[in-house]
N, C-alpha and C positions, 0 to 999 in steps of 0.2 A: 652224606656219609659216600665214599668212595666204594661201590659195589661190590669191587673184587676184595677189598678188606671185609664188609661184610660177610661174605661167603667162605674167607678164612676163619671170621671169629666163629661161624655157626658150624664151621666142621667140627663134629664133636673128635675125639681123641678114642682109639678103640676101648670099647667097655672091657673087654674080655683080657686085651694086654695091661689094662690098668688094674684088673681085678687078681693077675698075678702079683701085681705088688701091691697087694692091699690097698687098691683105691678105682675111685671111676671119677666120671665127667659131671657137667653142667654145676648147678648152684646144688649146695648142700646144706645138710644140719650144721648149724654154724656154735650151735651149743657149749658153752663152758662144760668141761665133765672132769673130774677127779680122777678119773680111773687112769689116766697116763702118770698120776703123779702118788702112785700105789707106795707106800715104804714098803723097804724089803730088807732081810738082814744082811749081817756081814757078807753072805753069801751071794747074796741076790736074789731069793727066795723071800714071795711075800708071806709078810709076818701074820700069823693066824689070827693069836693073839695080842691087840696092840695094847691091854692093859697092864702088860707084866713087861713091854720096852717104855723106853722115851719119856716124855712127861719131864716135871721138875727135877725126878732123883736123874735122868740123863743129865739135865741142863747143868744140875750142879759139881758132875765131874768134869763137863766144861769149864765151868767157873773156876773152877780150883787151877786148872791146868793155866786158864787165862792170867790169872794171880801171878803164878809162878812165872811165866812167859814175858807180862809186862816188866815186871820186876827186873828181869834180865836185859830186857831191851832199855828203858829208861834209866836202869844202872847202866847203861855201858853207854848211853847218850847223856847223862848229864856230867858223866867223868873222861870220856873221852877227849873233851876239850883240854881239861885240866891235864891229861896222862901226855897228850901232843904237845903240850906247853913246856909242863917242868919237867918232863921225863924225857921225851925225846927233841925236846928243843924246837920245836917249829913255833915261828911267830904267832903270837893271839889270832890276826884276821886269818892266817892262814890255816890253824887249828879248827877256827871257828867254820870256815869255809869246808874242810876236809868233811869235820861233823856232817854239815847241812848238806853235802854230797851224797854221802851215807845215807843218811837219814831218806834222801830223796830218791837213791836207787832202792831203796830197802821199800818204799812205797809207790813207786812207779812200776817197778817192776813185777808188782803183785798182780796185774792182768796175765801175768804168764802163770801164776800159780792158780787164779780162778780158770783159765783156756782147760789147764790140764785137768783140773777138779769134774768141771762139766764134759769136756770132751772123752775122757778115757779112765781115769782113776778113782773118780767120786771124791768127794770131799773127806772122808775118812781117811786115803789111803797117801791124798798129796799131803795133809796135815801131819801123817805118821812120817812122812821122807823126807819132808822139809823139814821137821823138830828134828829129826837125828842129824842134819846137816849144820842146823844153827848152834844144836850142840857141840859138833866139833869143830867148828870156828870158836866158841867161847872157851873151850878148852886150849885151843891154840894162842888166843889171846893170853891166860892164863900162863901158858908155857913163856910166852915172850916178854909177862912183866916178873916171872920168876926166874930167868935165866939171863945172865948180864951181859953173852956173848951177843944176844939179839938188840941190845939197846946201845947210844952213845956213851961215852966216859960221864959217870956224874959227881967224879970225887970234885974236879976240878970247878964247877958248876954254879956258883951262888947268886942269889937276887940280884944282885947288879949286873953280874954277866947275864942273866937272862934278859932283863931291859935294855943290854946294851946287844944281845945276839952274839955275844962273843962266846956264848957256850957251843963244845962240840956237835957238830951237825950227826943226824943217824948216815950211817951208810946208806947207797942205792939198794944192796941187797935186803938189809934191815929193814926200809921203807917197805920192799916190794914184796918180803912176807907178812909186816904188819897187815897194808893193803888187802894181802889175799885172804888172812883169816879173817879180816874187819867186814870185807865184801862177802866172805862165806856166810856169817851171820845175817849180812841184810837179805842174800837170796833166800836164807832159811826162814827169815820173818816176813818177805814175800811172799812165797808158799801157803804159810800159815794166816795170816791177815784175811784177803779176800773168803777164806774159806771158814772160820771157826765161828764165826757169828751167823751164817746161813747154816752151818750144820747143827748148834745149837738150836736155831728156829724151827731146822727139821723135823726136832722131838715133839713138836706139836701137831695135834690133828687139826687141819684146816674145816674139818667138817662138824665141827663144836660151836653150839652156839657164841662161847663164850673166848672164839679163838681171837678174836681182834684183839681183846681186853688182854687175854695172856700174853699177845706177842707183843703188844706196848710194855706190858711188865718185864717181859724177857730181855727187850732189849736195854730197859734203864739197868735191871741186874747186870745185864753185861758189861755196861759201861761202868757200874760201878766195881766189880771186877777188877776192868783195866785200872780204875783210878786207885783201888787198894793198893795192887801190884806198882804204881807210878809213886804212893807213898811209901812202899817199903824200899823203893829203890831209891828215893829222896832221902831217906832216914837210916835206915841200916846199914843199906850197900855205904852212903857216905860216912858212916859211923864206923865203920869196919876199915875203911880205908884209912882213915884219920888215925885210927887206935892201931891197925895191924898192916898196912901199906897195902899196894895197888893189888899184888900178886893173890893176899887174900879176898880182895873186893873183887877182881875178875874170878878167881876161885868159888865166891861164895854165888854169882852171876851161874856159873855153870852148874852150879850145885841144882842151887832155881832150877834150872832149864830140865837137868836130868830128873829132879822132882816132879816137873811139869808133865813131860814125857810118860812117867811111870803112871802118873793119876790118868791120863787119857788113857791109856791103855788098859789100866785097872776097869776104866766103865765100857769097855768093848762088849761085854753080852748084852748094856742094855740099850745101844746106840740103834736109834732107827735110820737108815740108809736110803738113799735117791738114787736108782740108776742112771750114770751119765747118757746123757744124748746124741753122743758122736761130736764131731767139732765144731761148734758153735760157729767159728770165722768161715768155716766152709758153706754153713748155710747161709751166712750173711754175703758172703760172695754168689753162691747160687743166686741170691734174689736180684742182687744188685745187677749181674750179667745178664740173667732175664729180662728185668726190666728195660736193660739199656737196647734189648735185642728188639725186642718188641716196644722200642719206643713211638714208633709211627703210629700202631695200632690205638683207634679210639676206645674209651672204657664205653660202656653201656650204660643207659640213664641210670639202671637199679644200682642200689650202693654195691652188692652182692652178685649183680648178674653176670653170667659168663664167667664168674670165678671158679678156681679148681680148689676143692678141697676132697680127703678122703671121707667114704660113708660111717657111719656108726658114731658111736661115742668118742672112740679113741682118735688121737691126731697119731700123724705119721712119724712124730717124734718121740724116739723114745725116753721115757722118763716125763712128758711134757704132757697137758691136758690139752685140749682144744682153747682156742684164742677167738673170740667172736669178731668177727670186720669190725672195724672201725672206719669212721668218714677223714680219717687225717693222712697226708700224705699222698694223696691218692696217684701220685705217678708211680709209687710203687707198687701197686696193685698190677700194674701192667705184668709183673712176673706171674701173677698167677691167671693173668687172661687167657682163656682157653682159646687154641688159633691150631691150624692145621700142622700140628708137629711132628706128625708121622705113628706108626703103630706104636711105638715103644718111647715116649718124650723123654730125654735129657733132665734131669733135674736142673742143669745149667741152662734149660729153655722153659721148664714149668715147674713152678713151686705151689705149695700149698697156700691157703689163708694163714694158716696157723704160721707156715713157715713166714710170710710177708708180714705179720702183724709181730712176730720177733723182734724183725728188724725196724720195724716203727717204734717198738715200745724203747729199743737201744738208741733208737736216734732222737727221743723224745726226750729222754733221762739226761743227756748230753748238759742242754743249758742250764737245767737244777743243778746237777753235780760240777758246771764250771765257774756256778757264781761262789761256791766254797774255797776254789784255788786260794783266793784272798786272804781269805781267814786263816789258811794254813801260813802262806808267806809273812805274814805277820807274826802267827804265832812263835815262829820259828826266826825270824828277826827281831823280833822283840825279847824273847827269853833270851836268846842268844847275846843280845848285845847290851841288856839290862845287868847281864852280870858285872862288865865294866862300871856302871854304876853304882854296883853293891860294893864295889871294892871302895868305895869314897862314904859310905854311909856306917852308923853306929848298928852294930848287929846285935847290941846287947839286951839280954831282957835280965833285968836286974846284974846279978852275977854272973848269970847263963850267958852266953857267946854264939849264936848260931852260925853254923859253917855256911860258909857262902854257897858251896854248891847242894845246900840243902835249900836255898831260899825256894826254888820251884816248888815246892813240896805245899805253898800257899794256895797257888790255883789248884790244887788237887783237893785239897783240902775243901776248899770252895764248890768244886763238883761233888764232893762226899756229902756234904750239907744239904745242898738242893737236890739231889739223887733222894737224901733219907726224909726230906720233908716234901717232895715234889706232889705223891698223892693226897697226903693230908693238908697241904696248903695250897699249891699251885694251881693242882687241878680242878679244887672245885671253886676258888676264886675263879678261873678263866673259864671254866664253864657256864657260872653266869653271865662272862661277856659275850662270848662268842657261841654259846647253845651245843659245843661239840662234847660229844658223849664224855671223849678224853681229855677236854679240857682245851685243845689245840690240836689241829691237825697237824700233820708233819710237815707240811711247807709253811705253817704259821711257826711253828717252833723254828724250825732253820731261818725264817726271816728274823723272829725275834734274835734268835743268836748273833745273827750277822748286825743287827741294830746296838748289839749291844759291845760287840767289837769296837762299831764308830767310837763310842762314848769312852772304851779302855784308852784306845789311842791317844786319841784327843786329851783326857787325862794325864797321861803318862807324859805329853808334850807340855802343858803345864806345870809338871811337876819338876821335870828335867829344867826347864826357863829357869826356877826357883832353884832348883838343887846348883846350877853350875855360877847364877847368880852370889850365893852364898859361899860356895868354894874361891871363888874370885876376891870375894869381899873381905874373908876370912884368912887369906894367903894359902889357901891350897892350891893355887893355879896349876902348880909345875910337880904336885905331890899325888898322883893321879892312883897311887896304891896304898894309900893312906884313909884311915875312916877320920871321917869328922865327927868329933862327939857330941855338937851339939846338933845333929841332924838326923834321925832316926829311919831306919830302913820301913819302918813300917806305913811310911808314907807314900812307900813303891807298893804295899800290899794292895794299897785299892784300885790300879789298873791289873794288877796281877788276879785279883780276884773276879773282876770283872769280865777279861779272858778267859779265865775258868768256864764262868758260866754262860759266855758266848760260845765256848767248844763243846759244852755238854748237850746245850740246845741245839745246837748247828749239827754236830756228827751224830748223837742219838736220833736227831729228827732224820738225817740223811742214813743211817744205816735201816732204820725199820722203811723207810720211803723207797730204801732201795728193792730192798728183799719183797715188800709186797708187791711192786709193780714190774719186776720181772719178770719174764716167763720162767715156766717151771725148770726147763732143761740148760736156764742161763744165768741162775740166780749166786753163783758164783763170779762168774765175768762182771754182773751189775753190780754187785758187793764189791769188786774190785775196783770199779769206779772213784768210791772215794780213798781208798789208798792211792791213786792213780793222780787224785785232786790233791791229795796232801803230800807225794813226791814230788808235782809240780810248784806246789808253794813251796816245798824247800829249796829246789835249784832257782826259782823266782827271786828267794832271799837272798841266795848268794850272788845274781845277776844284778838284783837290784844294790846291791852292797855296792857291787864293782862298779856301777856306772855312775852311783852316788858319790865314790871315792874320786874314780877318776873327773867327773864334772864339778866337783864343788874344790879339791884340792889340787894345791902344785907345789910338791914338793921341792920342787929345785927355786922357787921363790920362797922360800917357809910358809906359805900358806897353807896350812890346816884344813884336810877335809872335814867334812861334817861328821863322819865316823871314823877322827882320828881315835889312833890308840890313849893318847893323854884325854880322857872323856873330858877331862877342864879345860881342853883347849878346843875340842869339836863342840859342835851343834846339833848335838844327838834330836833336839826339839823340834827342828825343821826334820829330821826324817819322819818322827813321828805324826808330824801334822802332813807331812804329804802321805802318809798310810792312811790318816783320818779322812783326807780329802778323797783318795782311791777309796777307803773303805765304803765311803757315802754312797760315792757313783756304783761301787759294786751292789751296794744294797737297793737303788734304786732300779738296775738291771735286773737284777732277781724279784724286786716285784713285778716289773713287768714280763717276765717269762711265766713266774708262778701264778698271774691271772691267765695268762693264754693257756696252761695246764691243763690238761681234762684227766682224772684219773681214769686209770682201769676199769673196762665194767667186767663183771663177772658174775654169770647165770643172768645177766638182765639188771646187775645191781652195779650202781659205781660204789667203790670203797672208800 
């Protein structure tokens, strides 16, 4: 080792100067402490009597809020494609892509809400502010559906004109206003999504022995509330739209959102809060810059030898417990390497071990979360495109006809069924196989969900092959908006239910995994990973649709693409089988990443 480098590493930072910052030099006590994660009330004061706050009572206010908010979100999602097609007179593919983009922005921009919550506002105020923005957006959409001046002429547009694309198109200013309020709801949802599950989990004390099992149950109940909201959207909102019209349907969503906000604010005295720890992105940047500046300095042999950490039980980051040093991504440790940085070292030159470990954790979470992007792409593409298939199928149960826009309720019902029997049936059986106290670890549940998704799209391709052949043989080749009496929609429920089961295992496992593994002061940012993955999947679905249409179709020569508007002329089964191949490769990638992943160590024990 170069002697000059040794001297620089050995030269301590001035203890007196560091003491002024509440810090010191040399090897430090890296034990994990809960002191940095102490619950506070809405005014930031430590809660003296925790028994009067938090727990399941506070969580149920959040569950109620989530039911109403998800009812509005899914109601908008499932109805907007039809609204854009039938009322705004956009082509079906254009309407589907617009909704995919709306969903993508809503989820991908969740990182903004997570950043604001962790850095400045806290989770409570972030939810409150963005929920109000969400409500204003829904009110705007209701106004558009209620006042004719915001819509193109409807009186001269019949079904044939819609199919031929000859209906009057919306004026640019009408589309502009519609997109303005639509994306207002999108950003409103983006602020809520990364915070609400973490805020609910904050209501439980991690020092209790039953914390792990309680947290596991919380995330299952949380996703159950999401599903209840979805079922209400696919049934109640659709019924109101069919019976009373678009204005009443959108108005019902706005009313649900208003009720959601009222319920959330009603629980304010019961909530436990976490202090925001300052800008997480700034701390990440400081670690990267400090590590780069010291890239030429060698690390000492000991795992934490010569690394800087503040003394005592608290970390230097408000709202965060200390994180023990890990032996992964060692190149980042150079940011905490003590060299001759002067009497008052800049945070851009010297980081604490906890700050470095925060960045390590965020980096380690990326591959696992990235493996769920394709599931979101698959769900978005499958549920959007399958509506075209549903138009050709018999949706009657006896004399009752299931509304086409209510078909997505079946994946939601499968999720409800699974969550209701999870602890009574699945967990005990899985416990015998895995030996895990909760039946399966978080990563095992994610992997099981991804495996189910492969089965879902594979069966969807098999059924579509049969459906298309049936349509051609029975003279329905060019009649793609007419139901075939001899072919029931219930065949499509098999891939629907499989994709619902895949979603619940993957999403619930991922939400719990991100919350548990995330640093205390970055839980909202880490939770936004799941939403960002979902958003990337929505954008990916739009991009894949465009690539497939361009690569497989040639309108000039009369050759329809796989995703032709006439589903009987297209080859949807090829698209589904393409997804099944991609999903299988994605599953293999996840298994590789999961085997290499090492869970966080808390107080000397792995979680």
